[in-house]
C-alpha positions in Angstrom: -53.4 129.8 133.4 -50.7 130.0 136.0 -48.1 132.7 136.6 -45.1 131.6 138.7 -42.9 134.1 140.5 -39.7 132.3 141.4 -37.1 133.1 144.0 -38.1 136.7 144.6 -35.5 137.9 147.2 -36.7 140.8 149.5 -35.3 142.1 152.8 -37.5 142.5 155.8 -37.5 142.4 159.6 -38.6 138.9 160.5 -38.1 136.8 163.6 -38.3 136.8 167.4 -34.6 137.3 168.4 -33.4 140.8 169.4 -30.9 141.0 166.5 -33.7 139.9 164.1 -35.7 143.0 165.2 -32.8 145.3 164.3 -31.4 143.9 161.1 -33.3 143.2 157.9 -32.9 139.7 156.5 -33.5 138.1 153.2 -36.6 136.1 152.6 -37.2 134.2 149.3 -40.7 134.3 147.9 -42.3 131.9 145.4 -45.8 132.4 144.3 -48.2 130.6 142.0 -51.0 132.8 140.7 -54.0 131.2 138.9 -56.1 133.4 136.6 -58.4 133.1 133.6 -56.0 133.6 130.6 -58.6 132.9 127.9 -59.1 136.6 127.0 -55.5 137.7 126.8 -54.7 134.7 124.5 -57.1 136.3 122.0 -56.6 140.0 122.6 -52.9 140.1 123.6 -54.0 143.1 125.7 -52.1 143.5 129.1 -55.4 144.7 130.6 -56.8 141.2 130.1 -54.4 139.5 132.5 -53.2 139.4 136.0 -50.2 141.7 135.6 -47.2 140.0 137.3 -45.1 143.1 137.3 -47.7 145.1 139.2 -48.3 142.1 141.6 -44.6 141.7 142.2 -44.1 145.4 143.0 -46.9 145.2 145.5 -45.3 142.1 147.1 -42.0 143.9 147.4 -43.5 147.0 148.9 -45.5 145.0 151.4 -42.6 142.8 152.5 -40.1 145.7 152.8 -42.5 147.6 155.0 -43.4 144.7 157.2 -42.0 143.7 160.6 -43.5 140.4 161.6 -42.4 137.9 164.2 -43.5 134.8 162.2 -43.1 133.5 158.7 -46.7 132.4 158.9 -48.0 136.0 159.2 -45.7 137.2 156.4 -46.8 134.4 154.0 -50.5 135.2 154.8 -49.9 138.9 154.2 -48.3 138.3 150.9 -51.1 135.9 149.9 -53.7 138.6 150.7 -51.6 141.2 148.7 -51.8 138.9 145.6 -55.5 138.3 146.1 -56.2 142.0 146.0 -56.0 141.7 142.2 -59.5 140.8 141.1 -58.2 138.8 138.1 -56.5 136.4 140.4 -58.6 133.2 141.0 -56.3 131.4 143.3 -52.8 131.8 144.7 -50.2 129.9 146.6 -47.2 131.5 148.4 -44.1 130.0 149.9 -41.8 132.1 151.9 -38.3 130.8 152.8 -36.1 132.2 155.5 -32.5 131.2 154.6 -30.3 129.9 157.4 -33.0 130.1 160.1 -31.8 126.7 161.4 -28.2 125.8 161.9 -28.1 122.7 159.8 -30.7 123.6 157.1 -30.5 125.8 154.0 -33.8 127.4 155.0 -37.2 127.1 156.7 -40.3 127.9 154.7 -44.0 128.4 155.2 -46.6 127.8 152.5 -50.2 129.0 152.3 -52.9 129.2 149.6 -56.3 130.5 149.0 -58.7 131.7 146.4 -60.7 135.0 145.9 -63.6 133.6 148.0 -61.6 133.9 151.2 
């Protein structure tokens, strides 16, 4: 099964410019979280699934506390946060930084991995 977290908006310090080191900016996070959903489909017990509420709270906490220069490091850190949940088999993360370029809506970085990494 696949859980999708769509357009999670969180503020963080991100970037290399002086003003980016002083003012938090919005980043938009999209994540795909693959897990074995066969058990919860039978039991309907929340303990038998990857709890997207818990995962989302961890993502928010991690991002709000971070202060990275690159989107790449932020995306990788979010991915590792998701993979801390042992029920997660694979995950993919995309982080958008709105208005990072003058003539673009946003710039984004995407990364993915599984529990083996």
